[in-house]
mmCIF file of the N, C-alpha and C atoms, coordinates in Angstrom:
data_MODEL
# 
_entry.id   MODEL 
# 
loop_
_atom_site.group_PDB 
_atom_site.id 
_atom_site.type_symbol 
_atom_site.label_atom_id 
_atom_site.label_alt_id 
_atom_site.label_comp_id 
_atom_site.label_asym_id 
_atom_site.label_entity_id 
_atom_site.label_seq_id 
_atom_site.pdbx_PDB_ins_code 
_atom_site.Cartn_x 
_atom_site.Cartn_y 
_atom_site.Cartn_z 
_atom_site.occupancy 
_atom_site.B_iso_or_equiv 
_atom_site.pdbx_formal_charge 
_atom_site.auth_seq_id 
_atom_site.auth_comp_id 
_atom_site.auth_asym_id 
_atom_site.auth_atom_id 
_atom_site.pdbx_PDB_model_num 
ATOM 1   N N  . MET A 1 1  ? 15.188 9.304   -1.145  1.00 0.00 ? 1  MET A N  1 
ATOM 2   C CA . MET A 1 1  ? 14.068 9.952   -0.440  1.00 0.00 ? 1  MET A CA 1 
ATOM 3   C C  . MET A 1 1  ? 14.357 11.219  -0.005  1.00 0.00 ? 1  MET A C  1 
ATOM 4   N N  . LYS A 1 2  ? 13.712 12.285  -0.304  1.00 0.00 ? 2  LYS A N  1 
ATOM 5   C CA . LYS A 1 2  ? 14.141 13.722  -0.023  1.00 0.00 ? 2  LYS A CA 1 
ATOM 6   C C  . LYS A 1 2  ? 13.855 14.312  1.414   1.00 0.00 ? 2  LYS A C  1 
ATOM 7   N N  . VAL A 1 3  ? 12.650 14.117  1.740   1.00 0.00 ? 3  VAL A N  1 
ATOM 8   C CA . VAL A 1 3  ? 12.064 14.790  2.903   1.00 0.00 ? 3  VAL A CA 1 
ATOM 9   C C  . VAL A 1 3  ? 11.719 13.585  3.834   1.00 0.00 ? 3  VAL A C  1 
ATOM 10  N N  . GLN A 1 4  ? 11.982 13.637  4.982   1.00 0.00 ? 4  GLN A N  1 
ATOM 11  C CA . GLN A 1 4  ? 11.842 12.286  5.792   1.00 0.00 ? 4  GLN A CA 1 
ATOM 12  C C  . GLN A 1 4  ? 10.916 12.824  6.845   1.00 0.00 ? 4  GLN A C  1 
ATOM 13  N N  . GLY A 1 5  ? 9.665  13.224  6.431   1.00 0.00 ? 5  GLY A N  1 
ATOM 14  C CA . GLY A 1 5  ? 8.662  13.444  7.299   1.00 0.00 ? 5  GLY A CA 1 
ATOM 15  C C  . GLY A 1 5  ? 8.926  14.262  8.613   1.00 0.00 ? 5  GLY A C  1 
ATOM 16  N N  . VAL A 1 6  ? 9.516  15.335  8.261   1.00 0.00 ? 6  VAL A N  1 
ATOM 17  C CA . VAL A 1 6  ? 9.946  16.433  9.339   1.00 0.00 ? 6  VAL A CA 1 
ATOM 18  C C  . VAL A 1 6  ? 8.853  16.961  10.130  1.00 0.00 ? 6  VAL A C  1 
ATOM 19  N N  . ASN A 1 7  ? 7.705  17.213  9.459   1.00 0.00 ? 7  ASN A N  1 
ATOM 20  C CA . ASN A 1 7  ? 6.803  17.797  10.115  1.00 0.00 ? 7  ASN A CA 1 
ATOM 21  C C  . ASN A 1 7  ? 5.302  17.146  9.549   1.00 0.00 ? 7  ASN A C  1 
ATOM 22  N N  . ALA A 1 8  ? 4.297  17.649  10.451  1.00 0.00 ? 8  ALA A N  1 
ATOM 23  C CA . ALA A 1 8  ? 2.898  17.002  10.088  1.00 0.00 ? 8  ALA A CA 1 
ATOM 24  C C  . ALA A 1 8  ? 2.534  17.368  8.632   1.00 0.00 ? 8  ALA A C  1 
ATOM 25  N N  . SER A 1 9  ? 3.013  18.366  8.058   1.00 0.00 ? 9  SER A N  1 
ATOM 26  C CA . SER A 1 9  ? 2.610  18.776  6.669   1.00 0.00 ? 9  SER A CA 1 
ATOM 27  C C  . SER A 1 9  ? 3.160  17.922  5.755   1.00 0.00 ? 9  SER A C  1 
ATOM 28  N N  . SER A 1 10 ? 4.644  17.512  6.051   1.00 0.00 ? 10 SER A N  1 
ATOM 29  C CA . SER A 1 10 ? 5.275  16.537  5.076   1.00 0.00 ? 10 SER A CA 1 
ATOM 30  C C  . SER A 1 10 ? 4.655  15.124  5.161   1.00 0.00 ? 10 SER A C  1 
ATOM 31  N N  . ARG A 1 11 ? 4.445  14.800  6.247   1.00 0.00 ? 11 ARG A N  1 
ATOM 32  C CA . ARG A 1 11 ? 3.860  13.382  6.432   1.00 0.00 ? 11 ARG A CA 1 
ATOM 33  C C  . ARG A 1 11 ? 2.455  13.315  5.719   1.00 0.00 ? 11 ARG A C  1 
ATOM 34  N N  . LYS A 1 12 ? 1.761  14.484  5.881   1.00 0.00 ? 12 LYS A N  1 
ATOM 35  C CA . LYS A 1 12 ? 0.413  14.368  5.191   1.00 0.00 ? 12 LYS A CA 1 
ATOM 36  C C  . LYS A 1 12 ? 0.629  14.465  3.699   1.00 0.00 ? 12 LYS A C  1 
ATOM 37  N N  . THR A 1 13 ? 1.376  15.164  3.209   1.00 0.00 ? 13 THR A N  1 
ATOM 38  C CA . THR A 1 13 ? 1.821  15.081  1.706   1.00 0.00 ? 13 THR A CA 1 
ATOM 39  C C  . THR A 1 13 ? 2.317  13.774  1.177   1.00 0.00 ? 13 THR A C  1 
ATOM 40  N N  . ARG A 1 14 ? 3.215  13.325  1.784   1.00 0.00 ? 14 ARG A N  1 
ATOM 41  C CA . ARG A 1 14 ? 3.738  11.972  1.446   1.00 0.00 ? 14 ARG A CA 1 
ATOM 42  C C  . ARG A 1 14 ? 2.779  10.790  1.645   1.00 0.00 ? 14 ARG A C  1 
ATOM 43  N N  . THR A 1 15 ? 1.800  10.794  2.687   1.00 0.00 ? 15 THR A N  1 
ATOM 44  C CA . THR A 1 15 ? 0.657  9.911   2.685   1.00 0.00 ? 15 THR A CA 1 
ATOM 45  C C  . THR A 1 15 ? -0.282 10.216  1.471   1.00 0.00 ? 15 THR A C  1 
ATOM 46  N N  . LEU A 1 16 ? -0.613 11.442  1.171   1.00 0.00 ? 16 LEU A N  1 
ATOM 47  C CA . LEU A 1 16 ? -1.356 11.594  0.100   1.00 0.00 ? 16 LEU A CA 1 
ATOM 48  C C  . LEU A 1 16 ? -0.863 11.161  -1.182  1.00 0.00 ? 16 LEU A C  1 
ATOM 49  N N  . ILE A 1 17 ? 0.620  11.416  -1.440  1.00 0.00 ? 17 ILE A N  1 
ATOM 50  C CA . ILE A 1 17 ? 1.272  10.888  -2.490  1.00 0.00 ? 17 ILE A CA 1 
ATOM 51  C C  . ILE A 1 17 ? 1.020  9.203   -2.706  1.00 0.00 ? 17 ILE A C  1 
ATOM 52  N N  . LYS A 1 18 ? 1.376  8.622   -1.630  1.00 0.00 ? 18 LYS A N  1 
ATOM 53  C CA . LYS A 1 18 ? 1.290  7.228   -1.557  1.00 0.00 ? 18 LYS A CA 1 
ATOM 54  C C  . LYS A 1 18 ? -0.036 6.760   -1.693  1.00 0.00 ? 18 LYS A C  1 
ATOM 55  N N  . THR A 1 19 ? -1.103 7.407   -1.374  1.00 0.00 ? 19 THR A N  1 
ATOM 56  C CA . THR A 1 19 ? -2.471 6.834   -1.333  1.00 0.00 ? 19 THR A CA 1 
ATOM 57  C C  . THR A 1 19 ? -3.048 7.006   -3.019  1.00 0.00 ? 19 THR A C  1 
ATOM 58  N N  . VAL A 1 20 ? -2.557 8.213   -3.552  1.00 0.00 ? 20 VAL A N  1 
ATOM 59  C CA . VAL A 1 20 ? -2.805 8.250   -4.980  1.00 0.00 ? 20 VAL A CA 1 
ATOM 60  C C  . VAL A 1 20 ? -2.115 7.241   -5.715  1.00 0.00 ? 20 VAL A C  1 
ATOM 61  N N  . PHE A 1 21 ? -0.822 6.978   -5.379  1.00 0.00 ? 21 PHE A N  1 
ATOM 62  C CA . PHE A 1 21 ? 0.005  5.982   -6.128  1.00 0.00 ? 21 PHE A CA 1 
ATOM 63  C C  . PHE A 1 21 ? -0.791 4.561   -6.046  1.00 0.00 ? 21 PHE A C  1 
ATOM 64  N N  . ALA A 1 22 ? -1.294 4.253   -4.757  1.00 0.00 ? 22 ALA A N  1 
ATOM 65  C CA . ALA A 1 22 ? -1.858 3.078   -4.725  1.00 0.00 ? 22 ALA A CA 1 
ATOM 66  C C  . ALA A 1 22 ? -3.086 2.884   -5.516  1.00 0.00 ? 22 ALA A C  1 
ATOM 67  N N  . GLU A 1 23 ? -3.975 4.003   -5.664  1.00 0.00 ? 23 GLU A N  1 
ATOM 68  C CA . GLU A 1 23 ? -5.004 4.001   -6.470  1.00 0.00 ? 23 GLU A CA 1 
ATOM 69  C C  . GLU A 1 23 ? -4.722 3.807   -7.921  1.00 0.00 ? 23 GLU A C  1 
ATOM 70  N N  . LEU A 1 24 ? -3.904 4.499   -8.289  1.00 0.00 ? 24 LEU A N  1 
ATOM 71  C CA . LEU A 1 24 ? -3.249 4.480   -9.798  1.00 0.00 ? 24 LEU A CA 1 
ATOM 72  C C  . LEU A 1 24 ? -2.772 2.925   -10.104 1.00 0.00 ? 24 LEU A C  1 
ATOM 73  N N  . MET A 1 25 ? -2.084 2.327   -8.971  1.00 0.00 ? 25 MET A N  1 
ATOM 74  C CA . MET A 1 25 ? -1.532 1.034   -9.176  1.00 0.00 ? 25 MET A CA 1 
ATOM 75  C C  . MET A 1 25 ? -2.698 -0.087  -9.358  1.00 0.00 ? 25 MET A C  1 
ATOM 76  N N  . GLN A 1 26 ? -3.774 0.101   -8.577  1.00 0.00 ? 26 GLN A N  1 
ATOM 77  C CA . GLN A 1 26 ? -4.995 -0.667  -8.834  1.00 0.00 ? 26 GLN A CA 1 
ATOM 78  C C  . GLN A 1 26 ? -5.604 -0.539  -10.042 1.00 0.00 ? 26 GLN A C  1 
ATOM 79  N N  . GLU A 1 27 ? -5.679 0.654   -10.699 1.00 0.00 ? 27 GLU A N  1 
ATOM 80  C CA . GLU A 1 27 ? -6.247 0.997   -12.027 1.00 0.00 ? 27 GLU A CA 1 
ATOM 81  C C  . GLU A 1 27 ? -5.296 0.537   -13.144 1.00 0.00 ? 27 GLU A C  1 
ATOM 82  N N  . LYS A 1 28 ? -4.013 0.694   -12.970 1.00 0.00 ? 28 LYS A N  1 
ATOM 83  C CA . LYS A 1 28 ? -3.203 0.452   -14.195 1.00 0.00 ? 28 LYS A CA 1 
ATOM 84  C C  . LYS A 1 28 ? -2.595 -0.802  -14.181 1.00 0.00 ? 28 LYS A C  1 
ATOM 85  N N  . LYS A 1 29 ? -2.214 -1.323  -12.924 1.00 0.00 ? 29 LYS A N  1 
ATOM 86  C CA . LYS A 1 29 ? -1.511 -2.839  -12.799 1.00 0.00 ? 29 LYS A CA 1 
ATOM 87  C C  . LYS A 1 29 ? -0.123 -2.734  -13.165 1.00 0.00 ? 29 LYS A C  1 
ATOM 88  N N  . GLU A 1 30 ? 0.431  -1.826  -13.812 1.00 0.00 ? 30 GLU A N  1 
ATOM 89  C CA . GLU A 1 30 ? 1.802  -1.585  -14.103 1.00 0.00 ? 30 GLU A CA 1 
ATOM 90  C C  . GLU A 1 30 ? 2.488  -0.389  -13.632 1.00 0.00 ? 30 GLU A C  1 
ATOM 91  N N  . LEU A 1 31 ? 3.560  -0.266  -13.004 1.00 0.00 ? 31 LEU A N  1 
ATOM 92  C CA . LEU A 1 31 ? 4.339  0.688   -12.478 1.00 0.00 ? 31 LEU A CA 1 
ATOM 93  C C  . LEU A 1 31 ? 4.817  1.500   -13.660 1.00 0.00 ? 31 LEU A C  1 
ATOM 94  N N  . ASN A 1 32 ? 5.324  0.913   -14.622 1.00 0.00 ? 32 ASN A N  1 
ATOM 95  C CA . ASN A 1 32 ? 5.673  1.866   -15.681 1.00 0.00 ? 32 ASN A CA 1 
ATOM 96  C C  . ASN A 1 32 ? 4.535  2.681   -16.637 1.00 0.00 ? 32 ASN A C  1 
ATOM 97  N N  . LYS A 1 33 ? 3.502  2.553   -16.221 1.00 0.00 ? 33 LYS A N  1 
ATOM 98  C CA . LYS A 1 33 ? 2.234  3.184   -16.830 1.00 0.00 ? 33 LYS A CA 1 
ATOM 99  C C  . LYS A 1 33 ? 1.865  4.213   -15.977 1.00 0.00 ? 33 LYS A C  1 
ATOM 100 N N  . ILE A 1 34 ? 2.438  4.335   -14.844 1.00 0.00 ? 34 ILE A N  1 
ATOM 101 C CA . ILE A 1 34 ? 2.118  5.655   -13.968 1.00 0.00 ? 34 ILE A CA 1 
ATOM 102 C C  . ILE A 1 34 ? 3.072  6.725   -14.257 1.00 0.00 ? 34 ILE A C  1 
ATOM 103 N N  . THR A 1 35 ? 2.626  7.957   -14.457 1.00 0.00 ? 35 THR A N  1 
ATOM 104 C CA . THR A 1 35 ? 3.623  9.151   -14.652 1.00 0.00 ? 35 THR A CA 1 
ATOM 105 C C  . THR A 1 35 ? 3.365  9.935   -13.425 1.00 0.00 ? 35 THR A C  1 
ATOM 106 N N  . VAL A 1 36 ? 4.179  10.673  -13.188 1.00 0.00 ? 36 VAL A N  1 
ATOM 107 C CA . VAL A 1 36 ? 4.390  11.930  -12.104 1.00 0.00 ? 36 VAL A CA 1 
ATOM 108 C C  . VAL A 1 36 ? 3.167  12.681  -12.489 1.00 0.00 ? 36 VAL A C  1 
ATOM 109 N N  . THR A 1 37 ? 2.919  13.335  -13.599 1.00 0.00 ? 37 THR A N  1 
ATOM 110 C CA . THR A 1 37 ? 2.125  14.207  -14.097 1.00 0.00 ? 37 THR A CA 1 
ATOM 111 C C  . THR A 1 37 ? 0.744  13.819  -13.686 1.00 0.00 ? 37 THR A C  1 
ATOM 112 N N  . GLU A 1 38 ? 0.515  12.416  -14.096 1.00 0.00 ? 38 GLU A N  1 
ATOM 113 C CA . GLU A 1 38 ? -0.874 11.931  -13.637 1.00 0.00 ? 38 GLU A CA 1 
ATOM 114 C C  . GLU A 1 38 ? -1.135 11.833  -12.256 1.00 0.00 ? 38 GLU A C  1 
ATOM 115 N N  . LEU A 1 39 ? 0.033  11.338  -11.270 1.00 0.00 ? 39 LEU A N  1 
ATOM 116 C CA . LEU A 1 39 ? -0.342 11.406  -9.914  1.00 0.00 ? 39 LEU A CA 1 
ATOM 117 C C  . LEU A 1 39 ? -0.383 12.830  -9.271  1.00 0.00 ? 39 LEU A C  1 
ATOM 118 N N  . VAL A 1 40 ? 0.238  13.963  -9.916  1.00 0.00 ? 40 VAL A N  1 
ATOM 119 C CA . VAL A 1 40 ? 0.098  15.196  -9.175  1.00 0.00 ? 40 VAL A CA 1 
ATOM 120 C C  . VAL A 1 40 ? -1.180 15.915  -9.470  1.00 0.00 ? 40 VAL A C  1 
ATOM 121 N N  . LYS A 1 41 ? -1.954 15.580  -10.536 1.00 0.00 ? 41 LYS A N  1 
ATOM 122 C CA . LYS A 1 41 ? -3.227 15.947  -11.036 1.00 0.00 ? 41 LYS A CA 1 
ATOM 123 C C  . LYS A 1 41 ? -4.162 15.423  -10.123 1.00 0.00 ? 41 LYS A C  1 
ATOM 124 N N  . ARG A 1 42 ? -4.079 14.120  -9.839  1.00 0.00 ? 42 ARG A N  1 
ATOM 125 C CA . ARG A 1 42 ? -4.883 13.202  -9.213  1.00 0.00 ? 42 ARG A CA 1 
ATOM 126 C C  . ARG A 1 42 ? -4.947 13.756  -7.679  1.00 0.00 ? 42 ARG A C  1 
ATOM 127 N N  . ALA A 1 43 ? -3.848 13.898  -7.190  1.00 0.00 ? 43 ALA A N  1 
ATOM 128 C CA . ALA A 1 43 ? -3.464 14.448  -5.853  1.00 0.00 ? 43 ALA A CA 1 
ATOM 129 C C  . ALA A 1 43 ? -3.734 15.897  -5.585  1.00 0.00 ? 43 ALA A C  1 
ATOM 130 N N  . ASP A 1 44 ? -3.829 16.595  -6.754  1.00 0.00 ? 44 ASP A N  1 
ATOM 131 C CA . ASP A 1 44 ? -4.163 18.103  -6.665  1.00 0.00 ? 44 ASP A CA 1 
ATOM 132 C C  . ASP A 1 44 ? -3.016 18.712  -6.063  1.00 0.00 ? 44 ASP A C  1 
ATOM 133 N N  . ILE A 1 45 ? -1.730 18.250  -6.317  1.00 0.00 ? 45 ILE A N  1 
ATOM 134 C CA . ILE A 1 45 ? -0.349 19.053  -5.884  1.00 0.00 ? 45 ILE A CA 1 
ATOM 135 C C  . ILE A 1 45 ? 0.415  19.337  -7.023  1.00 0.00 ? 45 ILE A C  1 
ATOM 136 N N  . THR A 1 46 ? 1.481  20.339  -6.731  1.00 0.00 ? 46 THR A N  1 
ATOM 137 C CA . THR A 1 46 ? 2.288  20.645  -7.797  1.00 0.00 ? 46 THR A CA 1 
ATOM 138 C C  . THR A 1 46 ? 3.506  19.541  -8.167  1.00 0.00 ? 46 THR A C  1 
ATOM 139 N N  . ARG A 1 47 ? 4.196  19.541  -9.263  1.00 0.00 ? 47 ARG A N  1 
ATOM 140 C CA . ARG A 1 47 ? 5.099  18.843  -9.567  1.00 0.00 ? 47 ARG A CA 1 
ATOM 141 C C  . ARG A 1 47 ? 6.246  19.014  -8.450  1.00 0.00 ? 47 ARG A C  1 
ATOM 142 N N  . SER A 1 48 ? 6.380  20.456  -8.331  1.00 0.00 ? 48 SER A N  1 
ATOM 143 C CA . SER A 1 48 ? 7.365  20.888  -7.156  1.00 0.00 ? 48 SER A CA 1 
ATOM 144 C C  . SER A 1 48 ? 7.351  20.332  -6.086  1.00 0.00 ? 48 SER A C  1 
ATOM 145 N N  . THR A 1 49 ? 5.992  20.206  -5.529  1.00 0.00 ? 49 THR A N  1 
ATOM 146 C CA . THR A 1 49 ? 5.683  19.576  -4.228  1.00 0.00 ? 49 THR A CA 1 
ATOM 147 C C  . THR A 1 49 ? 6.000  18.000  -4.287  1.00 0.00 ? 49 THR A C  1 
ATOM 148 N N  . PHE A 1 50 ? 5.719  17.279  -5.490  1.00 0.00 ? 50 PHE A N  1 
ATOM 149 C CA . PHE A 1 50 ? 6.097  15.878  -5.656  1.00 0.00 ? 50 PHE A CA 1 
ATOM 150 C C  . PHE A 1 50 ? 7.622  15.836  -5.479  1.00 0.00 ? 50 PHE A C  1 
ATOM 151 N N  . TYR A 1 51 ? 8.402  16.627  -5.981  1.00 0.00 ? 51 TYR A N  1 
ATOM 152 C CA . TYR A 1 51 ? 9.841  16.495  -6.235  1.00 0.00 ? 51 TYR A CA 1 
ATOM 153 C C  . TYR A 1 51 ? 10.774 17.034  -5.010  1.00 0.00 ? 51 TYR A C  1 
ATOM 154 N N  . THR A 1 52 ? 9.891  17.711  -4.064  1.00 0.00 ? 52 THR A N  1 
ATOM 155 C CA . THR A 1 52 ? 10.397 18.099  -2.723  1.00 0.00 ? 52 THR A CA 1 
ATOM 156 C C  . THR A 1 52 ? 10.355 16.797  -1.958  1.00 0.00 ? 52 THR A C  1 
ATOM 157 N N  . HIS A 1 53 ? 9.653  15.754  -2.100  1.00 0.00 ? 53 HIS A N  1 
ATOM 158 C CA . HIS A 1 53 ? 9.321  14.632  -1.350  1.00 0.00 ? 53 HIS A CA 1 
ATOM 159 C C  . HIS A 1 53 ? 9.852  13.380  -1.904  1.00 0.00 ? 53 HIS A C  1 
ATOM 160 N N  . TYR A 1 54 ? 9.930  13.122  -3.231  1.00 0.00 ? 54 TYR A N  1 
ATOM 161 C CA . TYR A 1 54 ? 10.558 12.084  -3.884  1.00 0.00 ? 54 TYR A CA 1 
ATOM 162 C C  . TYR A 1 54 ? 11.445 12.405  -5.122  1.00 0.00 ? 54 TYR A C  1 
ATOM 163 N N  . ASP A 1 55 ? 12.335 11.661  -5.586  1.00 0.00 ? 55 ASP A N  1 
ATOM 164 C CA . ASP A 1 55 ? 12.968 11.772  -6.717  1.00 0.00 ? 55 ASP A CA 1 
ATOM 165 C C  . ASP A 1 55 ? 12.167 11.277  -8.132  1.00 0.00 ? 55 ASP A C  1 
ATOM 166 N N  . ASP A 1 56 ? 11.427 10.299  -7.869  1.00 0.00 ? 56 ASP A N  1 
ATOM 167 C CA . ASP A 1 56 ? 10.647 9.781   -9.306  1.00 0.00 ? 56 ASP A CA 1 
ATOM 168 C C  . ASP A 1 56 ? 9.530  8.903   -8.593  1.00 0.00 ? 56 ASP A C  1 
ATOM 169 N N  . ILE A 1 57 ? 8.880  8.482   -9.630  1.00 0.00 ? 57 ILE A N  1 
ATOM 170 C CA . ILE A 1 57 ? 7.877  7.450   -9.225  1.00 0.00 ? 57 ILE A CA 1 
ATOM 171 C C  . ILE A 1 57 ? 8.333  6.266   -8.715  1.00 0.00 ? 57 ILE A C  1 
ATOM 172 N N  . TYR A 1 58 ? 9.481  5.593   -8.874  1.00 0.00 ? 58 TYR A N  1 
ATOM 173 C CA . TYR A 1 58 ? 10.097 4.323   -8.455  1.00 0.00 ? 58 TYR A CA 1 
ATOM 174 C C  . TYR A 1 58 ? 10.312 4.504   -7.009  1.00 0.00 ? 58 TYR A C  1 
ATOM 175 N N  . GLU A 1 59 ? 10.626 5.732   -6.484  1.00 0.00 ? 59 GLU A N  1 
ATOM 176 C CA . GLU A 1 59 ? 10.980 5.757   -4.982  1.00 0.00 ? 59 GLU A CA 1 
ATOM 177 C C  . GLU A 1 59 ? 9.456  6.065   -4.457  1.00 0.00 ? 59 GLU A C  1 
ATOM 178 N N  . VAL A 1 60 ? 8.648  6.380   -4.928  1.00 0.00 ? 60 VAL A N  1 
ATOM 179 C CA . VAL A 1 60 ? 7.233  6.358   -4.215  1.00 0.00 ? 60 VAL A CA 1 
ATOM 180 C C  . VAL A 1 60 ? 6.841  4.954   -4.069  1.00 0.00 ? 60 VAL A C  1 
ATOM 181 N N  . ALA A 1 61 ? 7.119  4.081   -5.279  1.00 0.00 ? 61 ALA A N  1 
ATOM 182 C CA . ALA A 1 61 ? 6.800  2.649   -5.117  1.00 0.00 ? 61 ALA A CA 1 
ATOM 183 C C  . ALA A 1 61 ? 7.809  2.039   -4.097  1.00 0.00 ? 61 ALA A C  1 
ATOM 184 N N  . LYS A 1 62 ? 8.987  2.255   -3.805  1.00 0.00 ? 62 LYS A N  1 
ATOM 185 C CA . LYS A 1 62 ? 9.668  1.778   -2.639  1.00 0.00 ? 62 LYS A CA 1 
ATOM 186 C C  . LYS A 1 62 ? 8.975  2.385   -1.426  1.00 0.00 ? 62 LYS A C  1 
ATOM 187 N N  . ASP A 1 63 ? 8.891  3.311   -1.290  1.00 0.00 ? 63 ASP A N  1 
ATOM 188 C CA . ASP A 1 63 ? 8.245  3.972   0.013   1.00 0.00 ? 63 ASP A CA 1 
ATOM 189 C C  . ASP A 1 63 ? 7.057  3.226   0.285   1.00 0.00 ? 63 ASP A C  1 
ATOM 190 N N  . TYR A 1 64 ? 6.052  3.231   -0.615  1.00 0.00 ? 64 TYR A N  1 
ATOM 191 C CA . TYR A 1 64 ? 4.924  2.573   -0.416  1.00 0.00 ? 64 TYR A CA 1 
ATOM 192 C C  . TYR A 1 64 ? 5.098  1.026   -0.065  1.00 0.00 ? 64 TYR A C  1 
ATOM 193 N N  . HIS A 1 65 ? 6.068  0.252   -0.680  1.00 0.00 ? 65 HIS A N  1 
ATOM 194 C CA . HIS A 1 65 ? 6.207  -1.080  -0.413  1.00 0.00 ? 65 HIS A CA 1 
ATOM 195 C C  . HIS A 1 65 ? 6.767  -1.033  0.992   1.00 0.00 ? 65 HIS A C  1 
ATOM 196 N N  . LEU A 1 66 ? 7.653  -0.202  1.415   1.00 0.00 ? 66 LEU A N  1 
ATOM 197 C CA . LEU A 1 66 ? 8.141  -0.416  2.763   1.00 0.00 ? 66 LEU A CA 1 
ATOM 198 C C  . LEU A 1 66 ? 7.107  -0.025  3.729   1.00 0.00 ? 66 LEU A C  1 
ATOM 199 N N  . CYS A 1 67 ? 6.269  0.863   3.618   1.00 0.00 ? 67 CYS A N  1 
ATOM 200 C CA . CYS A 1 67 ? 5.157  1.014   4.534   1.00 0.00 ? 67 CYS A CA 1 
ATOM 201 C C  . CYS A 1 67 ? 4.021  -0.072  4.520   1.00 0.00 ? 67 CYS A C  1 
ATOM 202 N N  . LEU A 1 68 ? 3.934  -0.666  3.418   1.00 0.00 ? 68 LEU A N  1 
ATOM 203 C CA . LEU A 1 68 ? 2.907  -1.918  3.541   1.00 0.00 ? 68 LEU A CA 1 
ATOM 204 C C  . LEU A 1 68 ? 3.718  -3.028  4.227   1.00 0.00 ? 68 LEU A C  1 
ATOM 205 N N  . THR A 1 69 ? 5.043  -3.221  3.865   1.00 0.00 ? 69 THR A N  1 
ATOM 206 C CA . THR A 1 69 ? 5.725  -4.381  4.603   1.00 0.00 ? 69 THR A CA 1 
ATOM 207 C C  . THR A 1 69 ? 5.560  -4.221  6.133   1.00 0.00 ? 69 THR A C  1 
ATOM 208 N N  . ASN A 1 70 ? 5.914  -2.918  6.598   1.00 0.00 ? 70 ASN A N  1 
ATOM 209 C CA . ASN A 1 70 ? 5.934  -2.673  8.078   1.00 0.00 ? 70 ASN A CA 1 
ATOM 210 C C  . ASN A 1 70 ? 4.607  -2.838  8.688   1.00 0.00 ? 70 ASN A C  1 
ATOM 211 N N  . TYR A 1 71 ? 3.534  -2.459  7.955   1.00 0.00 ? 71 TYR A N  1 
ATOM 212 C CA . TYR A 1 71 ? 2.250  -2.715  8.298   1.00 0.00 ? 71 TYR A CA 1 
ATOM 213 C C  . TYR A 1 71 ? 1.945  -4.284  8.421   1.00 0.00 ? 71 TYR A C  1 
ATOM 214 N N  . LEU A 1 72 ? 2.363  -4.941  7.545   1.00 0.00 ? 72 LEU A N  1 
ATOM 215 C CA . LEU A 1 72 ? 1.927  -6.398  7.433   1.00 0.00 ? 72 LEU A CA 1 
ATOM 216 C C  . LEU A 1 72 ? 2.775  -7.252  8.669   1.00 0.00 ? 72 LEU A C  1 
ATOM 217 N N  . LEU A 1 73 ? 4.015  -6.474  8.965   1.00 0.00 ? 73 LEU A N  1 
ATOM 218 C CA . LEU A 1 73 ? 4.546  -7.050  10.031  1.00 0.00 ? 73 LEU A CA 1 
ATOM 219 C C  . LEU A 1 73 ? 4.121  -6.933  11.255  1.00 0.00 ? 73 LEU A C  1 
ATOM 220 N N  . VAL A 1 74 ? 3.705  -5.718  11.540  1.00 0.00 ? 74 VAL A N  1 
ATOM 221 C CA . VAL A 1 74 ? 2.947  -5.096  12.720  1.00 0.00 ? 74 VAL A CA 1 
ATOM 222 C C  . VAL A 1 74 ? 1.850  -6.088  12.966  1.00 0.00 ? 74 VAL A C  1 
ATOM 223 N N  . ILE A 1 75 ? 0.917  -6.362  11.916  1.00 0.00 ? 75 ILE A N  1 
ATOM 224 C CA . ILE A 1 75 ? -0.242 -7.510  11.993  1.00 0.00 ? 75 ILE A CA 1 
ATOM 225 C C  . ILE A 1 75 ? 0.110  -8.700  12.467  1.00 0.00 ? 75 ILE A C  1 
ATOM 226 N N  . TYR A 1 76 ? 1.122  -9.252  11.724  1.00 0.00 ? 76 TYR A N  1 
ATOM 227 C CA . TYR A 1 76 ? 1.830  -10.670 12.192  1.00 0.00 ? 76 TYR A CA 1 
ATOM 228 C C  . TYR A 1 76 ? 2.183  -10.602 13.401  1.00 0.00 ? 76 TYR A C  1 
ATOM 229 N N  . VAL A 1 77 ? 2.965  -9.751  13.967  1.00 0.00 ? 77 VAL A N  1 
ATOM 230 C CA . VAL A 1 77 ? 3.491  -9.652  15.339  1.00 0.00 ? 77 VAL A CA 1 
ATOM 231 C C  . VAL A 1 77 ? 2.391  -9.603  16.341  1.00 0.00 ? 77 VAL A C  1 
ATOM 232 N N  . VAL A 1 78 ? 1.319  -8.931  16.224  1.00 0.00 ? 78 VAL A N  1 
ATOM 233 C CA . VAL A 1 78 ? 0.149  -8.604  17.141  1.00 0.00 ? 78 VAL A CA 1 
ATOM 234 C C  . VAL A 1 78 ? -0.700 -10.024 17.088  1.00 0.00 ? 78 VAL A C  1 
ATOM 235 N N  . ALA A 1 79 ? -0.801 -10.681 15.855  1.00 0.00 ? 79 ALA A N  1 
ATOM 236 C CA . ALA A 1 79 ? -1.373 -11.877 15.617  1.00 0.00 ? 79 ALA A CA 1 
ATOM 237 C C  . ALA A 1 79 ? -0.649 -13.062 16.564  1.00 0.00 ? 79 ALA A C  1 
ATOM 238 N N  . ARG A 1 80 ? 0.544  -12.942 16.426  1.00 0.00 ? 80 ARG A N  1 
ATOM 239 C CA . ARG A 1 80 ? 1.460  -13.899 17.178  1.00 0.00 ? 80 ARG A CA 1 
ATOM 240 C C  . ARG A 1 80 ? 1.266  -13.732 18.481  1.00 0.00 ? 80 ARG A C  1 
ATOM 241 N N  . VAL A 1 81 ? 1.080  -12.600 19.138  1.00 0.00 ? 81 VAL A N  1 
ATOM 242 C CA . VAL A 1 81 ? 1.048  -12.122 20.496  1.00 0.00 ? 81 VAL A CA 1 
ATOM 243 C C  . VAL A 1 81 ? -0.412 -12.753 21.100  1.00 0.00 ? 81 VAL A C  1 
ATOM 244 N N  . LEU A 1 82 ? -1.373 -12.474 20.300  1.00 0.00 ? 82 LEU A N  1 
ATOM 245 C CA . LEU A 1 82 ? -2.698 -12.796 20.688  1.00 0.00 ? 82 LEU A CA 1 
ATOM 246 C C  . LEU A 1 82 ? -2.926 -14.258 20.549  1.00 0.00 ? 82 LEU A C  1 
ATOM 247 N N  . MET A 1 83 ? -2.265 -15.118 20.034  1.00 0.00 ? 83 MET A N  1 
ATOM 248 C CA . MET A 1 83 ? -2.344 -16.506 19.796  1.00 0.00 ? 83 MET A CA 1 
ATOM 249 C C  . MET A 1 83 ? -2.324 -17.226 21.174  1.00 0.00 ? 83 MET A C  1 
# 
């Protein structure tokens, strides 16, 4: 991972990339069918912007998985507290 959410703009861009990645995963169902070119076109960002934040599409997948795992963990912990 290159940029670590240093500022609001970086966080916003990384969120956009992960959102578009999730949309493409829903459509294509396979990671190896998603390209950086397709992602940047859909996100309306440049390849340079993408590569400022990630090394490749697999790094986006890892980051998305981590965010999703953290989100589910928070839900689990809150549910346990409310029981």
